[in-house]
N, C-alpha and C positions, 0 to 999 in steps of 0.2 A: 504494500500500500504506500509506503514511504517513497519507493522508487517511482511509482505511478504519479504521485503528487509532485515530485521534483520534475518529472517529464512535462507535466501540464504547465508548471511554473516556467520552465525554460522555453516551452513552445510559445506561451503567451508573450513572454518578453521578446523573443526573436520576431514574433509576428508584429509587435508594435514597432520594433526597431526597423523593420522593413517598410513600414508606413511612415508618413510624415508625423513627427512627434506632436501630438495634440491630445488633450484630455478627451476630446470627442470620440476618439477611437476606442475608448472604454466601452462604448455602446455596441461595438462589433464583436465583443467576446464576453462570455460569461465570467464574472469575476467573483472570486471568493477571497475575502480579506486575509484569512489565515486558513490554509488547508486543514480540515478536521483532524487528520492523523498527525499533523505537525504542530498542533495547538500548544503542546507543552514547551516547544522551543520558541513560541511567540515569533514565528517568522512573518514579518509584515511585508507586504508587497509595495508599501508606500515608497520605499527607497529604490525599488527595482523598476518602477514604471518610467520608461523614457519619455521625456517631454513635460513631466511635472516640474514646475519651478519650485524654488525653495519654500515659498509661502504655501503652495499646495501640498507639499510634503509635510509641512508642519501641521496643517489642518487635518491631513490624513492620519498622521501619528496621534494627534490629540483626539480624533473622532474616527476610529478605524472603520466604523460602519458606513462612513461617507462614501467609500469606494463602491460599495454595493448599491447604495441609493443613487449616486451620481451615474454609475454605469447603467443602471436601469433607466434613469432619466435620459441619458444620451441615446440609448437604444430607442426609447419612445420617440425622441425627436427625429431620429433618422427614419423610423418606420412611418411616422406621420408626414414627414417630408415626401416620402415616396407615395403615400396615399393621396396627398393634396395635388401632386404633380403627375399622377399616373397617366393623365391624358395629354400632357403638354409635351412640347418638343424636348425640353429638358425635363427628365423624369426622375431627377435626384438619384441616379444610379450609383450604387456602391458595389464595387467589384473587388473582392479580396482585400478590402481595407485600403486600397490605393486608387490608382487611375483617376476616374472622373471626380471622385470626392476630393482628392488631393488638389487637382487643378482648380476646382471650384473654390476651395478655400483660399487659394493663392490669387484668384482673379480680382477680387474687390468689386464684384458686380452685384446686381440685385439678388442673384442666387446665393452669393456669399452671405449677403445680409440676412437672407431667410434662414440659412443653415445656422448662423450664430444665434439668431433669435429663437428658433424652434428648439435647439439643443439646450439653450439657457432656460427656456420655459420648461423643457423636460426635466432638467435638474431640479428646478423649483417645485414642479408638480410632484416628482418622486420623493423628494425630501419631506415636503409637507404631508404627503400621504403616509410616509414612514413614521412621521411623528404621531399622527392620529392612530396608527396601528400599533404604536408602542414598540416599534423596532429600533428606535434610537433612544439611548439612555438619557440624553441631554435635553430632550424636549417631549412634549405630549400634545394633546389637542388643546385648543385655546379656551380656557374657562374664565378668562379675565373679566368678562362682562356678564357672567352668569348671575341671574337674579335681578339685574338692573332693569328698571322700568323705562319705557320710552313715552314720548308725547302722544304717540298713536294708540297707546293703551295696551301694548303687549310687553312681555318681558323676555329678556335674553335667557335662553335655557339650553339644556343639553351641553354639548361641547363642540365648538366650531373647529374647523380645520385650521391649523396654525400656519396660515400663509405668511405671516410676518417673519416667523422663524425660517420658513422655507426660502423666502426671498433673501434674508440676511445670510443664510448658510450658502446659498447658491452664489450670491454676490462675492462672498469671501473666497470661494473656491474657483468659480468660473472666471472671474475678472482678474485673478492673480497674475497671469502672464502679461497682460497689458499694463497693469498697475506697477509691475516690476521694472518697466522701462523708465529710465531716467528722463529721456527726452521723448515726449509723445508725438508721434507722427500723425498725419491725417488718417492713415489706416488704423492706428491704435485707437484714435477717437471714434472712428467708425465702428470698430469691434465693440468698444465699451458701450456705445450708444445702443447698438443692436442687441447686445446682451440684456440691457435694461428694458428694451422694448419687449423682449420675451418674458421677462419677469412681470412687467406691468400687465401683460396680456392675461396672466393668471389672476393677479389682484383685481383687475377691472371686471373680470367675469365671475367672481365668486358669487354663488347663488344663495339667496336668502330662502331657507326652508322653515316652514312654520307648522305647528301642530296645535289643534284646538282641544281644549279640555272643558268639560261641563256635563250637566245632566242631559241625557237623551240627545247627545250629539250637538248640544249648544256650544257656543264659543265664548263662554264666560271668561276663560283665561286662554291666552294664546302665547306659546313660547316659541322662540325662533333662534336659529343658529345659521352660521355661514358654512357652505359646503363647496368643495372644489368643483369646478366645471369639468366636464369630460374633456379628455385631451384632444379629441377630434374637434370639439367646439373651439378650442384654443387654436388648433391648426387652421380652421376655416378663417378665424379672425386674422391670423398672421398672413394667410394667403391674400386676403383683401389688402393688407398693408403692403405686401409684396407688389401687388398690381399698381399701387400708387407710390411706390418707393421713390425717394427724392435723391437726385444726383447732387452731391455737395461740391462746393468750390474747392479747387486745389490750393487756394490761398488761405483757406481757413486754418487757424492755429489753435486757439484755445476753445473756440465755439464753432460748432458746425453750422454752416450757412448754405442756403440753396445756391446752386450754380445757375447763373443767368447773366444777362446783359444789363440789367437794371443797376443803377449806381448804388442803391441801398439794398444790401443783401438781407433777406428775411430769415431769421433763425428758424430752424426746424423745430417741430413740436416733439415732446417726449415720446409720443406713441408712433411717430413716423419712422419707418425703416429708411435707412440712408445707404447710398452706395457711391463709389468713386468713379468706376469705369462702366462704360456701356456693355451690355451683354452681347455675345455673339448670337447669331440666329439659330445655332444648333442644327441646321439642316443637313450639312454634309460632314461626313466623318473626317476628323482631324486628330489623329493619335497624339501629336505633339502638344495640342492644346486640350487634350482630354475630352474631345467631343465625339460622341458615338454616332451622331447623325440619326436620321429618322428612317432610313431605308430598312424595310422589313417590319416596321412597326404597324400594328393593326389600327385601322382608322374606321370612322363611321361616315358613310356616304350621305346620310340623311340629316345629321345634326348640324347645328351652326356654331357649336362650341369649339374649344381648342382641339378636340379629337376629330373634327371634320377633316375629311380626306384632302380637301383643297388647302387647308391650313397646315395640317400635320405633315403632309407630303411635300410641302413647299413648292407646289406647282409642277412637280415631276410626274404626276399621275399615280395610279395605283393598279394593282393586280387584283383580279376577282377569282375566287376559288369557291366552288360549290361543294359542300360537305354534306354527306348523307349520314344522319344520326339515327340509330335505332333506339326506340323507346319501348321498353318492355312493359307488358301488362297494361294495355289501353283498351278502351271500349269493352270493359268487363260487364258480363251479364250473369245474373243469378238464375240457376236452373233448378226447378223442383224435381226431386229433392235429393241431394242438397249439395250442390257444388257451384263454383264460380268459374266461368270460362272467359278467358281474355284473349285479345289479339295482340300481336306485336306490331307496333306502328313505327313508321319511318318518317322523319322530317328532313327537309332540305334547308340548309343554311348557307347563305352567301357570306364569305369572309373577304374583307378588303385589306390589303397590305400595301404600304407605300413602296413605290419603285426606287 
């Protein structure tokens, strides 16, 4: 068992060393802070993860369970990125921990902005959830307002999800690489801003849940608490922010400002995603830039959305394939007495793929 655990540890480290050093890659592997059969030796992975800056290692050593929660959060972020962009030309592809994901992180485009925001949101969401579940020893659900009355006539009750701790913990860990830089570049400011957009997306969408108490279903007393939104809901919110992402001026120093020809640059808002460089069109494969292209992607001939053949295929046209699918047990009839007889039906489906 000890040999097996060592092998897993070495494989994980070599995997991350092969990829670009970044905490987000924790979402691509299952992480165990201390292998169960090596617990007596207190082997911590905090010092072996390439890409963690000193502050992140300190946080990890002080709160070992952070790696499990943050790893889960990064995984949620990557999966939700793929979910939100599954029909777009850029579909947030991650292959082997490298390739497209690496190039996207380096690019400074709208896609980069979204990845930073969604993974920061994932870390916040996962840590907050871990607090409420009792998986982190340093936090729990938020009972700070329990029993307090409001002007609307209801009381805070139950135990709210502790989003304040989740945001604080995620900020401390996720922002550490950028905050470690002595001279902050425009790209550093961009990353910090988009990290915060992801955290704010969680806070802004906390849901107020209430329960009535009283005789015969009356609502003589109503207690309420705050609950985390679903992560898909957060993903949809950030996808809208991606669609309206703002390109910032390369002359910006301490504050991010919109890029434009007007003399007075308007500061961006806290919840706006920002990017530096324009995005490529992602139409044609370009391995050097980490672009897979859309050739071979399945499209929809009848829709008007991003999956539409004319948009996804970038005007190259599409191939049509007719597929016959067999559906078992259709047109079933009951015969007296006593059996059911069914037919096997076939359906024809047209599949369209980009040339």
